[in-house]
N, C-alpha and C positions, 0 to 999 in steps of 0.2 A: 365490491368489497365483501370478503367472507365474514361469516358470523364471528369467527375467532378473532379476526382483525378488529371488528367492531367492538367486541367485548374487551379486547386488549386496550383499545383506544379509550373506552369508558373507564377502565381501571386506572390508566395513566392520567386521565383528566381528573378523576376523582381524588387521586392521591398526589396531585401536583404540589410540590413544595414540602411534602411530609413523608414521601416514600420514593423509593427507586424501583422502577419496573424493569424486570429482566426481559430478554427477547421472547421468552415463553409466555409473558403476560403476568407473571407473579409479582406482587408488590412487596417490597421489604421496607418496613418503617425505618426512617432515619434515626440515628442515635440521639437520645436526649442528653442535656447537660450532665445529669447525674451518672450517665453510663460511662463516661470517659474515665473517671477515677476507678471504677470497678474493672474496666477493661485493662488499665495499666497494672493494677494489682494482680490480675490473672496472668498477664504477660510476664510480670516479674517472677512469679512462681514457676511458670513454664521455662523461662530462660535460666533460672537457677538450676532447675533439673537438668537441662540440656548442657549447661556448663559443667555440671558434675560428671556428665558422660564424656567430657573432653571435646565437645563440639563448639566450633566457632559460630557466632551469631551473625547472620547476614540479613540485612534488611534491604529489600528491593522496593524502591519508590516508583510506583506506577506499574500496575499489573494489566496493561493493555496488550497490544499486538506483540511487542517485543518482551516487555517485562514479565508477563505471565510465564512464557516458555523459558526465559532466562532463569526465573526463579525455580522452575522445575528442573532445569539442567543442573543448577547449583545443588539443589536438594537431593538430586539423584546421584551425585558424585560420591565416591568412596575412596578410602585410602588404598593405594595400589598394592600394599603388602597385606594388610589385614582384611581388605574388602569390606570394611565397616564405614558407615557414614561419619564424616568429620565436620559437616556443616548442618546447622539448623536455620532454615530460611523463613523469614516473615515477610510476606508481601504487604505493602502498605499502599492504600488507596484512599484519597480524600473522599469523605462521605457526602458526595453530591447526589442529586436526584438522577443524574445521568449515569453514574458509574458505581454507586454504592453496592449494587447487586453483585458485582464481581467478587466482593469480599465473601459473601455468602456462598457463591458458587465454589470458590477455592476451598473454603472450609468444609464444604460438602464433598470435596474431591472431584469437582466438575470443572473442566477447562472453561475459563471465561472468554475464550476466543474460538471462533470457528476456524477449522483448518482441514485441508485435504490430506495432511500427513496423518496416517493411522497411528503414529507413535505419540501424538500430543495428548489425547485423552487418557491412554494408559499411563503415561508419564506422570500426569497430575494426580490421577487416582492412586497410583502406586506410592508416590511420595507422601500423600496425605493419609491414606487409609492403611497402608502396609508398613512403610518405613517410618512414618511419623516424623518426617523431617521438613514438612511444609505446612504453613498456615497463613492466615491473612488477618489484618487488622485495619482499623480506620483512624487510630490515634497517632499523631506525630510524636507523642511521648515514647513510642517504641524506639526512636532514634537514640534515646539515652542508654539503651541496652545493647547497641550494635557494636560489633568489632569491625564490620565492613558494611558500608552503605553503597548500593548500586543504584545510580540515578537513571531511570528510564522514563523521564518526564518529557512529553512531546514538545518539540520546537518547530513552529510553523513559519512559513513565508507567505504572507498575505498579499495577493496581487489585486490591485485596484482596477486594472484594465486588462482585458483578455488580449494577449499578444504584445504586451509591453511590460516586461518584467521589471524595468526600472521604476515603474509606477507602483511600487510595493515596498514592503519592509519585513524584516524578520521580527517575529513575535517571541521574545525570550522572557516575557513577564512571568510565565509559570515556572520557568527555570530559576529566575531570580528569587521568586518567593520560596522555592524549594531550598535554595542555598541559604537564605536568611533563616529558615527554620532549622536546617542542618547545623548552621553555625551556633545557634542558641541551644541545641540539644546534645550534640555528640560529645564524646570524650575526646581529648586531644590525641589519643592513641588510635582513634578510629580512622580507617582508610575510606576515603570517599572516591568511588570509581564512577566517573561520568561516562555512560555508555551511549547516551543520546547523540545523534548527529547534530553538531552545533556549529555556529559560525566560528571560523578559526580565531583563536585568541580567547574563547569563552572561559576556559579553565583558568588561565593566567590573569586575564583582564576583568573578568566578571566574578567567577566563583571565588578565587583567592582573596580579593579585597573584601568581599562580603563576609566570608567565613573568618578571615583574620580579624576584622573589626569586631565581629560578634565574640570571638575569643577574648579580645582585650576588654570588651564591656563586661565579660564574665570574670575578669581578673586573671585570665590565662595569658601570661606574658612569656616571652622568649620561647614560645612553642609554635612551630610552623604547621599549618594544616597539611595533612597528608592527602594530597589531591592527585588523582591519576585520570587518564583518559584512555579508553579502548573502545573503538566503534565496532558495532555488530555489522555483519554482512548477511542479514537475514534474507532468505529467498522463500517467498510464499510458495506453497505447493506441497508435493509429497516428500520433500526433503527439508521441511521446515526446521525440525529439531537438529538434524545433521548440519544445517547451515550455521547453527549457533555452536554446537559442540564439536563437530568434526570438520573444521574449516580453519583457514589461516586467520590469525589475529594480529593486529598491530596495537601496540600499547606504548605508553609513556608515563612518566611521573614528574611532578613539579620539582622534586628534589631527589637525592640519592635514596633516602629511606622510602619515599613514596614509590619510586621506581622498583626497588627491591620487593616491596610489599605486593605491588600489582602483578609482578612477574610470578611471585610465589602463589598468589591467589588464583590467577588464571591457569597456571600449570597444574593446580590441584583439581580444577573442575573441567578442563578442556582436554581434548585428545592432542596434546602437544607432541607426542611421540611421532605421529604421522604428519601433524600440521604444526611445525615449530612456530613459536612466537617471533614476531619482528619487533624489536625494542628500539624506539626512537628516543632522541635526547630530550625533547621538550614536548609538552602537550600540544602546542600550536602546530607541530609537525604531524602528529597523529591526527589532529582535527583537519588539517589541510589535506592529508592523505585521503580521507573519506570524501571530501568535497571534490578534489581533483579526479578521483576514481570515477565518481558518478557523473561529473561534468564531461569527462572524456567520452563516456558512453553516450551521453545525451547529444554531444556534438557530432559524433559519428552518425547517429541516427538522423539528426537534422540535415546533415550533409547529403544523406541518401534521399531525403525529401526532394532536393533540387533535381537529382537524377531521376527520381520517380516521375516528375513532371516532364522532364526531357523525354523519357521513355514513352510516356503516353502520347506525346505530340509528334513522335517520330517513328512510330511503329515498332518500338523495341519492347521486349518482355524483360523487365528488370529482374524478375525472379530467376530466369535462366542466366542472366548476366551474373547475378550474385552467386548462383550455384557454380558457375564456371570459375569465379574468383576464389571461392572457398577451397578449391582444390589446392591452391597454394598454401602451404602450412602457416606462413606469416599472416594470412588473412582469413584463417579458418573460422574465426568467431564473428564474421560480418553477418548481420541479420537484417531482414526487411523491416522497416519501421512501422508498418501498419497504419491505422488511423490515429496516430498520435502516441505519445509516450506517457504511460501511466505508472501507477504504483506511488508509494509515498515519497520516494527519494529523488528520482531523476527529474521530476518537474520542478523541484524547489531547491535542491542542494547548491547548485551554482549560484542562485540568488543569495543564499546565506554567505557565500564567499565574497560576492560583490558588496553586500551590505556591511560585512565585517571590515573590509578594506576602507570603506568610507566612514564608518561609524566608530568601531572599536579602535582602529588604528589611526583614524583622523586624517586620511589622505583626501585631498579635494580634487586630484586629477583623475582622469578617466582612462585607466589602462585596459579595462575589459571591453572587448569587442565581440569575440566569438562566443563566449559563454552566455551573455544575455540574448544574443541573436538565436542561438541554438534553442534556448528555452522558449522563446517567442514562436519559433517555427514549429516546434513540437506541440505547443499549446494550441495552435490553430490548424494543424494538419487535418483534423477531422472536418473542418469546414469545407475542405476540398472534397471529402467523401460525400458530403451533403450535395455539393455541386454535381458530382457524378450521378448521384441518385436523381436529381432534378433532370439532368440531361438524358438519362436512360428512360425515365418516364415520358419525357417530351418526345423521344423517338417513337414511343408507342401511342402518341396522341393524348397523353394525360398530363395533368399538372400536380404538383406536390400537394397543394391545398385541397384537392378533392380525392386524395389517395390514402389508402390504408397501407402503411409501411411496417413490415416486420423486421426487427433488428435481432439477429442471432448473435448473442454474446453481450454481456454487460460488464464483465470483469476486464482488468487492464492487460492480462496476458493469458495465454492458453492454459487450460486445465487447472485453473485456480479460481477461487471465489472472491478474490479481493477486488473491489470496485473503485478503490481510491484513485481519483484523477484519471479514470479511464477515458480513452478516446471515444468510447461509445457514449459517454455522458454528453460530451460536446456535440456529437452527431445527433443524438436524440433531441437535445435542446434546440439545435439549429433547425432541424426538420419540423419540430413543434412550432417554432417561431414562424416558419413558412406555412403553417396551417395543416400539416399532416396529422392523421390519426395514427398513433404509434402503438405497436404491440412488441413485447420483448420476451425472448426466451433465453435462458441460461441454465444448464444443468447443474452448475456449481453455486448459483446465487439464489438464496431464499428471499432476502430483503435487499432492495437497492436503496439504502438509507439516504444517499445523495438526492434521490427523488422523493421518497416517502416522507422524509423529515427535512425538506429543503429549506424550511424557514429557520431551523435551528442547527442543522448539521452541515459541516463539521462544527460550526459555532454560529450564533446569531449574526447575520450580516456577512458571512463568509461563503455562502453558497454560490456556486457558479451560475445559478439562475439569474443573478443580478446583471449578467452580461447579455441577457436576451429578453425579448418581450414574450407575452403569451405563455408564461410558464406555470401559472397557478394550477392548471389541471394535471400537471405531472405529479402532483402530490398523491393523486389517485392511481398512478401507474403501478402495476404489480408485475413482477417477473413470473412468467408462466413456466411450468415444468413440462407441459404436454406440447410437443412440437406441432402436432396436427391442429391443435386449437389455435395457435398463434398464426399458422400459415393459412388457415381457411379464409378465403376471400381476399388475400393480400394482393395488392397491385405491384408491390416491390418487395424484394427480399434482400437485406443487406447482411452479408457474411462479414461480421465485424471482428470476430475473435477466432483464432485457430483451435477451438476446442475439438477434441477428437471426434465427437459425434457429427460435427459439421464437415470435417475432412472426409467423411465417409458418405455424405449425402449424394444420392443418385438423382439426376435431373428428372427422370420419370416419376420418382417418388415425390419430389418437390411439387411437380405439376399436378399430381394426383391429389395432394393435400391442399394446394391453393385452389384447385378447381378451374384454373385458366392459365394461359401464358402470363408471365410476370417479368418485370425488370429485375435483373440479378446484378448486385454490385459486390464485387469481391475486393475487400479491403486488405486482405492478408495473404494473397497468393495461394488461396485454398484450391482453386479450380485448375486442373490440368487442361491441356488443349482439347483432349477428347470430350471432356464434360462441357467446356465452353462451346464446342462445336455442336454438341447434342442440344444444349439450351437453344441455340439459334435454330436448329432443325425443328424444335418444338414450338417455334413462334415467339420465343422470348427475346428480350434485349439484354445484353451483357456489357457491363463496364467494370473496370478494375483499376485500383491504384497501382501505377507503374506497369500496367498491362497494355502497352500500346499496340501490341500485335493482335489484339482482339478484333479490331476492324478488319484486319487481313483475313481472319477466320470467317468473320461475318460475310465479307464480300465473296469468299470462296463458296460458302454455303448457299448464299443467294444465287450465285452463278449456276451452281449445280442444280438447284431447285428449278431455276428457269429453264435450263437445258432439258430437265426431266419433264417439265410441263409441255414444252414444245414437242418433244418426242412422243408424248402421249397424244397430243392433238393430231400429229401427223399419221398416227396409226388408224 
């Protein structure tokens, strides 16, 4: 553990319960009771000034992975004729020890999320420091000042058993709490836009009755809440901002006025000229659209897992098969599944749909077969990658429990730093359970929070460490940035993610850094036939997900080496 890490840990421990510690280790004291009234008065002055400028007040609830950048996109928008800002955005984040620091970051013009997109940091800085259209606060009272509230509060699906989605449930408690607060605070003219991916029916069956009841308790009768839904299609990576601003949106409203308002709002902040809105009749249709969209993707990838196993056992290279299929325009987006399907959406969204059908809609029959199975297959695919690692080491006369295994890639997809639900996590946990010593490299990941904070991340009791034994020492695992350091002395090297640096790795370079022949496991079709062949020539063992032709290359190399030895002896 580095001295900086130790110091940060000391700060965090010392300030536990009284401060929020940012990733850089700086502690921000939580607000005291008397601070809230002063904060509201300051907000009222700011809002009065911005209204005088003709700007609409937009409150974004939740400034995490989606909300922070959404707030920036809204704050950066301008009137198409005058080119002047028409929105003033206030990001709202609950003042918890875990996330209060995000408020300070935003108010300092610093993005509270890490992103590979070079546009994120300048976007936040520009809106805060130059345009003066973005700030953040910790008080729910800001909702009383809002013309529009954008809800970006996280909605999770908690699984109790790895590989059995049905043994789990949606956690909408944070959303319900948000709707209760919104109902108590907003004016009846305020538009509430739910942007979070939610179980179908949430807007109509959860948000509406909560806010409607709150209105009535406040004496607001004969006024319908203006509720709308429009899901984001955020894509981590270098087009993070564009995936929010310059991409197709689906939206809906609970009534005609809500529908009109959400179309107007989105048309003012997004690039609808190139990417027109799709307006659906009811929020449940918009909510279902997001769930079906992601479940479809997850199902196709799970389907390819079956054929990956077929390929391995029958001498077929699935990578070449997929490349041949992609020539057909109707199948051009087919992709290899790798060691599992990660990211925040695909592993859980189908579960939100199944849960909604049984819980919000109250059906007790079981119509879902493919969706739960797809999630279960994707969740456990990395276990097969661990099996291949075991088999490759065994072919070299070694066992997992006595081996140093280097995993190249911690994120869930290539060339991004997002580690949420990555296949690499399950792979590392399984190999650790089997007794391996693990080293990890990823050029895009500084902290692997799923490991470093596994007791509390993503929430207490929700870490995937609970599915495996022997996980305590993974809290000390750190992602290394120097490739030579993690490869030195390795018995096995797992190519777990298609990061560009790994796609360029030369076998001779790998062996030079390891210092000896190693077992190489290709989880993502990174190795071409020439490099597979070269690894075998260098005395290595190679396995690959869906790469059944590897044995054929191995046999050919061994045959040629035997012929060469015989020829040498005969001379």
